[in-house]
LOBAFI-988820 format. One record per residue (C-alpha): chain; z, y, x. Coordinates in Angstrom, 2 decimals. Example, Ala and Ser with C-alpha at 12.3 -4.5 7.8 and 13.67 -1.06 7.14 Angstrom:
+--------+---------+---------+---------+
| cadena |       Z |       Y |       X |
+--------+---------+---------+---------+
|      A |    7.80 |   -4.50 |   12.30 |
|      A |    7.14 |   -1.06 |   13.67 |
+--------+---------+---------+---------+
//
This chain:
+--------+---------+---------+---------+
| cadena |       Z |       Y |       X |
+--------+---------+---------+---------+
|      A |   64.24 |    3.51 |   50.27 |
|      A |   65.55 |    6.27 |   48.03 |
|      A |   63.38 |    7.17 |   45.05 |
|      A |   63.90 |   10.29 |   43.00 |
|      A |   63.78 |    9.00 |   39.44 |
|      A |   64.35 |   10.48 |   36.02 |
|      A |   67.89 |    9.04 |   36.04 |
|      A |   68.59 |   10.90 |   39.27 |
|      A |   67.35 |   14.13 |   37.70 |
|      A |   69.62 |   13.60 |   34.70 |
|      A |   72.63 |   12.96 |   36.91 |
|      A |   71.96 |   16.06 |   39.00 |
|      A |   71.46 |   18.17 |   35.87 |
|      A |   74.75 |   16.90 |   34.46 |
|      A |   76.57 |   17.75 |   37.70 |
|      A |   75.07 |   21.26 |   37.71 |
|      A |   76.12 |   21.84 |   34.09 |
|      A |   79.66 |   20.66 |   34.77 |
|      A |   79.81 |   22.84 |   37.89 |
|      A |   78.68 |   25.93 |   35.98 |
|      A |   81.23 |   25.29 |   33.24 |
|      A |   83.92 |   24.94 |   35.90 |
|      A |   82.91 |   28.25 |   37.47 |
|      A |   82.84 |   30.08 |   34.13 |
|      A |   86.51 |   31.24 |   34.36 |
|      A |   85.77 |   32.73 |   37.78 |
|      A |   82.92 |   34.70 |   36.21 |
|      A |   85.28 |   36.28 |   33.66 |
|      A |   87.82 |   36.85 |   36.43 |
|      A |   85.40 |   38.75 |   38.67 |
|      A |   83.67 |   40.88 |   36.02 |
|      A |   86.99 |   41.91 |   34.49 |
|      A |   88.42 |   42.85 |   37.89 |
|      A |   85.37 |   45.08 |   38.51 |
|      A |   85.55 |   46.90 |   35.17 |
|      A |   86.84 |   50.49 |   35.01 |
|      A |   89.58 |   51.31 |   32.52 |
|      A |   87.24 |   52.91 |   29.97 |
|      A |   85.11 |   49.75 |   29.73 |
|      A |   88.00 |   47.30 |   29.64 |
|      A |   88.83 |   47.84 |   25.96 |
|      A |   85.41 |   48.90 |   24.71 |
|      A |   83.24 |   46.00 |   25.94 |
|      A |   83.27 |   42.27 |   25.44 |
|      A |   85.04 |   40.10 |   27.99 |
|      A |   81.75 |   38.36 |   28.79 |
|      A |   79.81 |   41.61 |   29.33 |
|      A |   79.34 |   42.61 |   32.98 |
|      A |   80.52 |   46.13 |   33.87 |
|      A |   77.85 |   48.81 |   33.71 |
|      A |   79.62 |   50.68 |   36.52 |
|      A |   81.28 |   48.09 |   38.77 |
|      A |   84.15 |   49.52 |   40.77 |
|      A |   86.63 |   48.29 |   43.36 |
|      A |   89.16 |   50.96 |   42.41 |
|      A |   91.30 |   48.31 |   40.73 |
|      A |   91.69 |   46.51 |   44.05 |
|      A |   92.48 |   49.70 |   45.97 |
|      A |   94.96 |   50.80 |   43.30 |
|      A |   96.96 |   47.58 |   43.32 |
|      A |   96.88 |   47.42 |   47.12 |
|      A |   98.25 |   50.96 |   47.46 |
|      A |  100.90 |   50.64 |   44.74 |
|      A |  104.49 |   51.03 |   45.86 |
|      A |  107.92 |   50.10 |   44.59 |
|      A |  108.56 |   46.82 |   42.84 |
|      A |  104.89 |   46.52 |   41.90 |
|      A |  103.78 |   46.61 |   45.54 |
|      A |  101.24 |   43.84 |   46.01 |
|      A |  101.31 |   44.06 |   49.82 |
|      A |  105.07 |   43.52 |   49.86 |
|      A |  104.81 |   40.75 |   47.29 |
|      A |  102.05 |   39.08 |   49.29 |
|      A |  104.14 |   39.20 |   52.47 |
|      A |  107.17 |   37.76 |   50.66 |
|      A |  105.07 |   34.98 |   49.13 |
|      A |  103.60 |   34.05 |   52.51 |
|      A |  107.04 |   33.99 |   54.15 |
|      A |  108.65 |   31.90 |   51.39 |
|      A |  105.71 |   29.50 |   51.14 |
|      A |  105.44 |   28.93 |   54.89 |
|      A |  109.20 |   28.50 |   55.24 |
|      A |  109.33 |   26.05 |   52.34 |
|      A |  106.44 |   24.00 |   53.74 |
|      A |  108.07 |   23.77 |   57.18 |
|      A |  111.37 |   22.69 |   55.65 |
|      A |  109.73 |   20.09 |   53.42 |
|      A |  107.64 |   18.66 |   56.25 |
|      A |  110.66 |   18.42 |   58.57 |
|      A |  113.33 |   17.10 |   56.20 |
|      A |  110.95 |   15.22 |   53.89 |
|      A |  109.39 |   13.25 |   56.73 |
|      A |  112.79 |   12.40 |   58.23 |
|      A |  114.20 |   11.23 |   54.91 |
|      A |  111.10 |    9.21 |   54.04 |
|      A |  111.02 |    7.60 |   57.48 |
|      A |  114.60 |    6.42 |   57.14 |
|      A |  114.01 |    5.09 |   53.62 |
|      A |  110.79 |    3.34 |   54.63 |
|      A |  112.24 |    1.69 |   57.72 |
|      A |  115.68 |    0.70 |   56.48 |
|      A |  116.29 |   -2.89 |   55.42 |
|      A |  119.43 |   -2.15 |   53.43 |
|      A |  119.52 |   -2.20 |   49.66 |
|      A |  120.71 |    1.39 |   49.48 |
|      A |  117.33 |    2.52 |   50.83 |
|      A |  115.50 |    1.09 |   47.83 |
|      A |  118.06 |    2.59 |   45.42 |
|      A |  117.78 |    6.02 |   47.09 |
|      A |  113.98 |    5.89 |   46.93 |
|      A |  114.03 |    5.19 |   43.19 |
|      A |  116.49 |    8.05 |   42.72 |
|      A |  113.93 |   10.32 |   44.38 |
|      A |  111.31 |    9.05 |   41.93 |
|      A |  113.60 |    9.89 |   39.01 |
|      A |  114.09 |   13.38 |   40.45 |
|      A |  110.32 |   13.92 |   40.40 |
|      A |  110.22 |   13.22 |   36.66 |
|      A |  113.14 |   15.48 |   35.74 |
|      A |  112.14 |   19.14 |   35.25 |
|      A |  113.83 |   21.70 |   37.49 |
|      A |  114.57 |   23.91 |   34.48 |
|      A |  117.26 |   21.47 |   33.33 |
|      A |  119.46 |   22.45 |   36.27 |
|      A |  118.49 |   26.10 |   36.53 |
|      A |  121.85 |   27.46 |   35.33 |
|      A |  124.04 |   25.50 |   37.79 |
|      A |  121.49 |   26.20 |   40.54 |
|      A |  121.72 |   29.92 |   39.88 |
|      A |  125.53 |   29.85 |   39.79 |
|      A |  125.66 |   27.92 |   43.05 |
|      A |  123.10 |   30.18 |   44.75 |
|      A |  124.96 |   33.30 |   43.59 |
|      A |  128.23 |   31.91 |   44.92 |
|      A |  126.64 |   31.29 |   48.31 |
|      A |  124.97 |   34.72 |   48.34 |
|      A |  121.43 |   33.30 |   48.19 |
|      A |  120.24 |   35.12 |   45.06 |
|      A |  117.78 |   37.90 |   45.81 |
|      A |  116.98 |   36.69 |   49.32 |
|      A |  113.87 |   34.88 |   50.64 |
|      A |  116.08 |   32.40 |   52.53 |
|      A |  117.72 |   31.41 |   49.27 |
|      A |  114.30 |   30.74 |   47.74 |
|      A |  113.31 |   28.60 |   50.72 |
|      A |  116.49 |   26.52 |   50.38 |
|      A |  115.89 |   26.19 |   46.64 |
|      A |  112.26 |   25.11 |   46.99 |
|      A |  113.04 |   22.66 |   49.78 |
|      A |  115.72 |   21.07 |   47.63 |
|      A |  113.72 |   20.88 |   44.41 |
|      A |  110.47 |   19.69 |   46.02 |
|      A |  112.10 |   17.23 |   48.42 |
|      A |  111.57 |   14.23 |   46.05 |
|      A |  107.82 |   14.89 |   45.97 |
|      A |  107.62 |   15.19 |   49.76 |
|      A |  109.66 |   12.01 |   50.27 |
|      A |  107.50 |   10.10 |   47.80 |
|      A |  104.26 |   11.13 |   49.54 |
|      A |  105.56 |   10.44 |   53.03 |
|      A |  107.22 |    7.12 |   52.20 |
|      A |  103.94 |    5.56 |   51.06 |
|      A |  102.33 |    6.39 |   54.39 |
|      A |  105.27 |    5.26 |   56.49 |
|      A |  105.28 |    1.88 |   54.77 |
|      A |  101.61 |    1.41 |   55.61 |
|      A |  102.13 |    2.33 |   59.28 |
|      A |  102.50 |   -0.73 |   61.55 |
|      A |  105.70 |   -0.93 |   63.58 |
|      A |  103.73 |   -1.79 |   66.72 |
|      A |  103.46 |    1.86 |   67.74 |
|      A |  107.21 |    2.41 |   67.50 |
|      A |  108.08 |   -0.84 |   69.26 |
|      A |  105.72 |   -0.06 |   72.13 |
|      A |  107.26 |    3.41 |   72.56 |
|      A |  110.78 |    1.96 |   72.43 |
|      A |  109.87 |   -0.56 |   75.17 |
|      A |  108.69 |    2.34 |   77.34 |
|      A |  112.15 |    3.89 |   76.99 |
|      A |  111.63 |    6.43 |   74.19 |
|      A |  114.61 |    7.14 |   71.96 |
|      A |  114.50 |    7.18 |   68.13 |
|      A |  113.96 |   10.95 |   68.05 |
|      A |  111.15 |   10.82 |   70.59 |
|      A |  109.51 |    7.91 |   68.75 |
|      A |  109.51 |    9.87 |   65.52 |
|      A |  108.36 |   13.22 |   66.92 |
|      A |  105.80 |   12.01 |   69.46 |
|      A |  104.45 |    8.83 |   67.86 |
|      A |  105.14 |    8.59 |   64.14 |
|      A |  104.81 |   12.20 |   62.98 |
|      A |  101.41 |   12.83 |   64.65 |
|      A |  100.07 |    9.68 |   62.97 |
|      A |  101.27 |   11.13 |   59.67 |
|      A |   98.96 |   14.17 |   59.93 |
|      A |   97.03 |   13.20 |   56.75 |
|      A |  100.30 |   12.88 |   54.81 |
|      A |  101.53 |   16.17 |   56.28 |
|      A |   98.36 |   17.91 |   55.11 |
|      A |   98.79 |   16.48 |   51.62 |
|      A |  102.46 |   17.50 |   51.42 |
|      A |  101.73 |   20.98 |   52.76 |
|      A |   98.91 |   21.72 |   50.32 |
|      A |  100.55 |   20.27 |   47.20 |
|      A |  103.96 |   21.84 |   47.76 |
|      A |  102.40 |   25.06 |   49.04 |
|      A |  100.42 |   25.44 |   45.82 |
|      A |  103.56 |   24.87 |   43.74 |
|      A |  105.60 |   27.43 |   45.68 |
|      A |  102.79 |   30.00 |   45.86 |
|      A |  102.04 |   29.90 |   42.12 |
|      A |  105.63 |   29.63 |   40.91 |
|      A |  106.69 |   32.45 |   38.62 |
|      A |  109.68 |   31.27 |   36.59 |
|      A |  112.00 |   30.47 |   39.49 |
|      A |  110.98 |   33.55 |   41.49 |
|      A |  111.54 |   35.79 |   38.47 |
|      A |  115.09 |   34.48 |   37.97 |
|      A |  116.20 |   34.47 |   41.59 |
|      A |  114.23 |   37.45 |   42.96 |
|      A |  113.58 |   39.68 |   39.92 |
|      A |  114.64 |   43.27 |   40.61 |
|      A |  115.17 |   42.69 |   44.34 |
|      A |  113.21 |   43.93 |   47.34 |
|      A |  111.85 |   40.44 |   48.04 |
|      A |  109.79 |   39.79 |   44.93 |
|      A |  106.87 |   37.41 |   45.31 |
|      A |  103.28 |   38.19 |   44.37 |
|      A |  103.54 |   36.51 |   40.97 |
|      A |  106.58 |   38.60 |   40.04 |
|      A |  104.95 |   41.81 |   41.27 |
|      A |  101.94 |   41.00 |   39.08 |
|      A |  104.25 |   40.81 |   36.06 |
|      A |  104.83 |   44.58 |   36.21 |
|      A |  101.22 |   45.16 |   35.12 |
|      A |  101.81 |   43.27 |   31.86 |
|      A |  102.97 |   45.68 |   29.16 |
|      A |  104.32 |   45.12 |   25.66 |
|      A |  101.40 |   46.96 |   24.02 |
|      A |   98.57 |   47.30 |   26.54 |
|      A |   98.14 |   45.17 |   29.66 |
|      A |   96.03 |   46.28 |   32.62 |
|      A |   93.98 |   43.10 |   32.74 |
|      A |   91.44 |   44.51 |   35.19 |
|      A |   94.23 |   45.15 |   37.68 |
|      A |   95.93 |   41.83 |   36.91 |
|      A |   92.69 |   39.96 |   37.55 |
|      A |   92.21 |   41.92 |   40.77 |
|      A |   95.65 |   40.71 |   41.90 |
|      A |   94.72 |   37.15 |   40.93 |
|      A |   91.63 |   37.32 |   43.14 |
|      A |   93.67 |   38.71 |   46.03 |
|      A |   96.29 |   35.98 |   45.57 |
|      A |   93.60 |   33.29 |   45.75 |
|      A |   92.38 |   34.33 |   49.19 |
|      A |   95.34 |   33.07 |   51.33 |
|      A |   95.71 |   29.75 |   49.53 |
|      A |   91.95 |   29.08 |   49.64 |
|      A |   91.90 |   29.89 |   53.34 |
|      A |   94.78 |   27.48 |   53.89 |
|      A |   93.02 |   24.77 |   51.91 |
|      A |   89.79 |   25.20 |   53.89 |
|      A |   91.83 |   24.89 |   57.07 |
|      A |   93.66 |   21.72 |   55.97 |
|      A |   91.13 |   20.12 |   53.61 |
|      A |   90.22 |   17.35 |   56.08 |
|      A |   93.82 |   16.17 |   56.30 |
|      A |   94.22 |   16.62 |   52.55 |
|      A |   91.26 |   14.33 |   51.81 |
|      A |   92.49 |   11.78 |   54.33 |
|      A |   95.90 |   11.93 |   52.72 |
|      A |   94.58 |   11.07 |   49.29 |
|      A |   92.41 |    8.33 |   50.75 |
|      A |   95.48 |    6.92 |   52.42 |
|      A |   93.70 |    6.28 |   55.70 |
|      A |   95.39 |    6.25 |   59.08 |
|      A |   93.17 |    6.03 |   62.13 |
+--------+---------+---------+---------+
//
């Protein structure tokens, strides 16, 4: 029988304190986004606005040109979704082959993928840019999708390979006995069982692509396909930055990724737990 003791009260109080501290940045984010321009520089960052306004949100949503948030949001969604689909497709195929092969080259290739996770992408940014420019992929969303799929492939392979190695071969052997080919076995049997891993790969890589600024600035800066993070950069000035508008953009940028996480959180939790039903 559960008894509410003093130790339980202390634990709950500690959890509440930690939770409030964690939410403190969101407090500053919201109150700054609701401040009018005249209060932004005359009041403390912790002081709530005396005249809360949503004009910052409407202003950034109606802005045009290279600072258009609507266009940047659409480009970010397109690039993120395309990158996730490519990583799920090619990452799962590559990991499945590496996990099921009995040759020595499979182990060597897997460790090479692990090394690629450790190496920062910035080390190869110059040759990547030269190659993308040669192929005509600079300044296009398709070029960004190809770039993200290539740079995040080691992470996707690493996550998938661990699940494939824990999946019994009985499912595949039973499907093969029934006459299914290798492609049918993978698409109809193996990949559906990897739904927890797919959710983990989609959320982790989606967060990386959605929040990336450096790569998008180099490959899309000045084009008509700038992502949301690059469009936000136009509100940062050398002398005065419109932090109320920047924070409004941050709040708007959080909505799609939070909605995606709420949709896939069950698979994400199962993926970290490593469970396959």
